[in-house]
Wavefront OBJ file of the C-alpha trace (Angstrom):
o trace
v -108.972 -43.702 -9.619
v -104.669 -43.269 -9.360
v -102.623 -41.945 -11.313
v -99.477 -43.980 -12.815
v -96.364 -42.034 -12.113
v -94.694 -41.135 -15.456
v -91.399 -40.018 -15.599
v -88.892 -39.239 -19.379
v -85.970 -41.170 -19.003
v -83.169 -39.719 -18.680
v -80.100 -40.439 -19.821
v -76.463 -40.196 -18.456
v -75.318 -36.619 -19.188
v -78.980 -35.812 -17.969
v -80.974 -35.623 -21.268
v -84.416 -36.090 -21.750
v -84.526 -37.499 -25.272
v -88.388 -38.165 -25.176
v -89.552 -35.212 -24.085
v -86.772 -33.027 -26.148
v -88.744 -35.063 -29.799
v -91.541 -34.577 -28.714
v -90.327 -30.340 -28.474
v -89.523 -31.486 -31.571
v -92.893 -31.652 -32.962
v -95.605 -29.574 -34.941
v -97.696 -27.800 -32.649
v -101.158 -30.346 -33.438
v -98.368 -33.519 -32.775
v -97.251 -32.837 -29.589
v -100.630 -31.942 -28.909
v -101.542 -35.582 -29.726
v -98.368 -37.157 -27.679
v -100.237 -34.543 -24.993
v -103.172 -36.584 -25.109
v -101.507 -40.898 -24.977
v -99.456 -39.556 -22.499
v -101.784 -38.735 -20.243
v -103.809 -42.316 -20.806
v -101.079 -43.492 -19.449
v -100.407 -41.631 -16.485
v -104.679 -41.588 -16.058
v -105.343 -45.660 -16.628
v -102.020 -47.094 -16.172
v -101.875 -51.396 -17.317
v -105.826 -50.980 -18.310
v -104.528 -49.099 -21.194
v -105.186 -51.413 -23.960
v -104.711 -52.167 -27.917
v -104.868 -50.432 -30.009
v -103.005 -47.395 -27.023
v -100.374 -49.289 -26.766
v -98.520 -52.729 -27.610
v -96.071 -55.410 -26.262
v -93.227 -55.535 -27.783
v -91.517 -57.662 -25.589
v -90.552 -58.999 -21.801
v -90.971 -55.529 -20.435
v -91.102 -53.050 -23.319
v -94.246 -51.597 -24.625
v -94.867 -48.504 -27.598
v -97.264 -46.188 -26.859
v -98.583 -45.737 -30.272
v -99.753 -41.882 -31.479
v -101.970 -42.092 -35.139
v -101.699 -39.289 -37.109
v -100.286 -39.197 -40.659
v -97.129 -39.157 -39.357
v -97.391 -42.691 -36.236
v -95.437 -41.629 -33.650
v -93.975 -44.406 -30.936
v -93.346 -44.422 -27.468
v -90.736 -46.726 -25.525
v -91.917 -47.425 -22.164
v -90.982 -49.278 -19.407
v -93.108 -49.885 -15.773
v -89.873 -50.012 -13.187
v -90.132 -49.721 -9.260
v -94.165 -48.889 -10.403
v -93.472 -46.302 -12.068
v -93.177 -45.171 -16.125
v -90.406 -44.311 -18.606
v -90.979 -42.913 -21.570
v -87.366 -44.525 -22.752
v -87.986 -43.927 -26.541
v -89.896 -41.699 -28.913
v -89.389 -42.063 -33.473
v -92.113 -41.703 -36.339
v -92.875 -44.963 -37.307
v -91.703 -45.121 -41.430
v -92.644 -49.101 -41.815
v -94.625 -51.896 -41.014
v -92.478 -53.071 -39.310
v -90.862 -51.237 -36.191
v -86.574 -51.278 -35.745
v -84.804 -53.445 -34.444
v -82.510 -50.379 -33.349
v -85.047 -48.532 -32.194
v -85.886 -51.606 -29.868
v -82.582 -51.520 -29.232
v -82.403 -48.036 -27.636
v -85.361 -48.402 -25.714
v -84.133 -51.799 -24.342
v -79.994 -50.268 -23.051
v -82.336 -47.808 -22.043
v -84.671 -50.175 -19.317
v -80.751 -51.418 -18.312
v -79.621 -48.050 -17.084
v -82.658 -48.576 -14.962
v -83.347 -51.181 -13.749
l 1 2 3 4 5 6 7 8 9 10 11 12 13 14 15 16 17 18 19 20 21 22 23 24 25 26 27 28 29 30 31 32 33 34 35 36 37 38 39 40 41 42 43 44 45 46 47 48 49 50 51 52 53 54 55 56 57 58 59 60 61 62 63 64 65 66 67 68 69 70 71 72 73 74 75 76 77 78 79 80 81 82 83 84 85 86 87 88 89 90 91 92 93 94 95 96 97 98 99 100 101 102 103 104 105 106 107 108 109 110
């Protein structure tokens, strides 16, 4: 099975917000996140709910369950997966401001 290429989004300043978010989590959470990213690398477009969910056109979320649910928004551009934005999910509904961050970052890639 082919490996799908997954990249961290890089800001104009050279920061990698998703990687920095992951580094701030405890080891157990980092391990869960790494597992979910590995699923994306291994299965790409064949990954289905509950591991992923389509949020809107070109925007998907990688769902990491646990005591604290983590969401990583990603998009697919130029045949590559870009991890755009990560946050701790505290409410039932995904906050609009979190979606906006990801959508704004998509515009920088495309």
